[in-house]
C-alpha positions in Angstrom: 0.0 0.0 0.0 1.3 3.4 -0.9 2.2 5.6 2.1 0.2 8.5 0.8 -3.1 6.6 0.6 -5.8 7.7 3.0 -6.6 5.0 5.6 -10.1 6.5 6.4 -9.5 6.0 10.1 -8.2 2.5 9.9 -4.7 1.4 11.0 -2.7 -0.1 8.2 -2.9 -3.6 9.8 -6.7 -3.3 9.8 -6.9 -3.1 6.0 -7.0 -6.0 3.6 -7.3 -6.2 -0.2 -10.2 -8.2 -1.7 -9.4 -9.6 -5.1 -12.5 -10.6 -7.1 -12.7 -13.2 -9.9 -12.8 -10.5 -12.5 -9.4 -9.1 -11.4 -10.8 -6.1 -9.6 -9.1 -5.4 -6.2 -10.8 -3.4 -3.5 -9.0 -2.2 -0.3 -11.3 -2.7 2.8 -11.1 -1.7 6.4 -11.9 -4.5 8.8 -15.0 -3.5 10.9 -14.8 -6.6 12.9 -15.2 -10.4 13.2 -18.3 -11.6 14.9 -20.2 -14.7 15.7 -23.7 -15.6 14.3 -25.4 -18.9 13.6 -22.5 -20.7 15.4 -20.0 -19.5 12.8 -17.6 -16.6 12.5 -18.2 -13.8 10.0 -16.2 -10.7 9.0 -17.5 -7.2 8.2 -15.5 -5.2 5.7 -15.8 -1.5 4.6 -14.5 -0.7 1.2 -12.3 2.4 1.8 -14.0 5.7 0.9 -17.5 4.2 0.9 -20.3 3.6 3.5 -20.7 0.0 2.1 -20.3 -3.1 4.2 -19.3 -6.5 2.8 -20.0 -9.5 5.0 -18.2 -12.9 4.5 -17.9 -16.1 6.3 -14.6 -16.1 8.1 -12.3 -19.0 9.0 -8.9 -18.6 10.7 -6.2 -21.3 11.0 -2.9 -20.3 12.6 -1.8 -17.2 10.7 -4.0 -17.8 7.6 -7.6 -16.9 7.1 -10.2 -17.6 4.5 -13.2 -15.5 3.4 -16.2 -17.5 2.2 -19.1 -16.1 0.2 -22.5 -16.5 1.9 -24.6 -18.0 -0.8 -27.8 -18.9 1.2 -30.2 -15.9 1.2 -31.7 -16.9 4.6 -28.3 -17.2 6.2 -27.2 -13.9 4.8 -30.3 -12.1 6.1 -29.8 -13.5 9.6 -26.1 -12.6 9.6 -26.8 -9.0 8.4 -29.4 -8.7 11.2 -26.9 -9.8 13.8 -24.2 -7.4 12.4 -26.7 -4.5 12.5 -27.7 -5.4 16.1 -24.0 -5.4 17.1 -23.3 -2.1 15.2 -26.2 -0.4 17.0 -24.9 -1.6 20.4 -21.5 0.0 19.7 -22.9 3.4 18.9 
């Protein structure tokens, strides 16, 4: 990451780059990892936007994996849990 890039309030270690199948790369701040439905999820904020991306999250030693949430019902429940947690932090 370039030193002159705005971090939008995130520490550099709290930013990761998502690389999509089409080759597009988006830098995101990590809003947090949270539990829902007996699994872990991660909420990411693409820098410079108010968007939130939510993925399944699995961590093993120093490695982690993001997983797409393909089930609509699961996604709706996870978003509701994230929104509940976000409101509690305000």
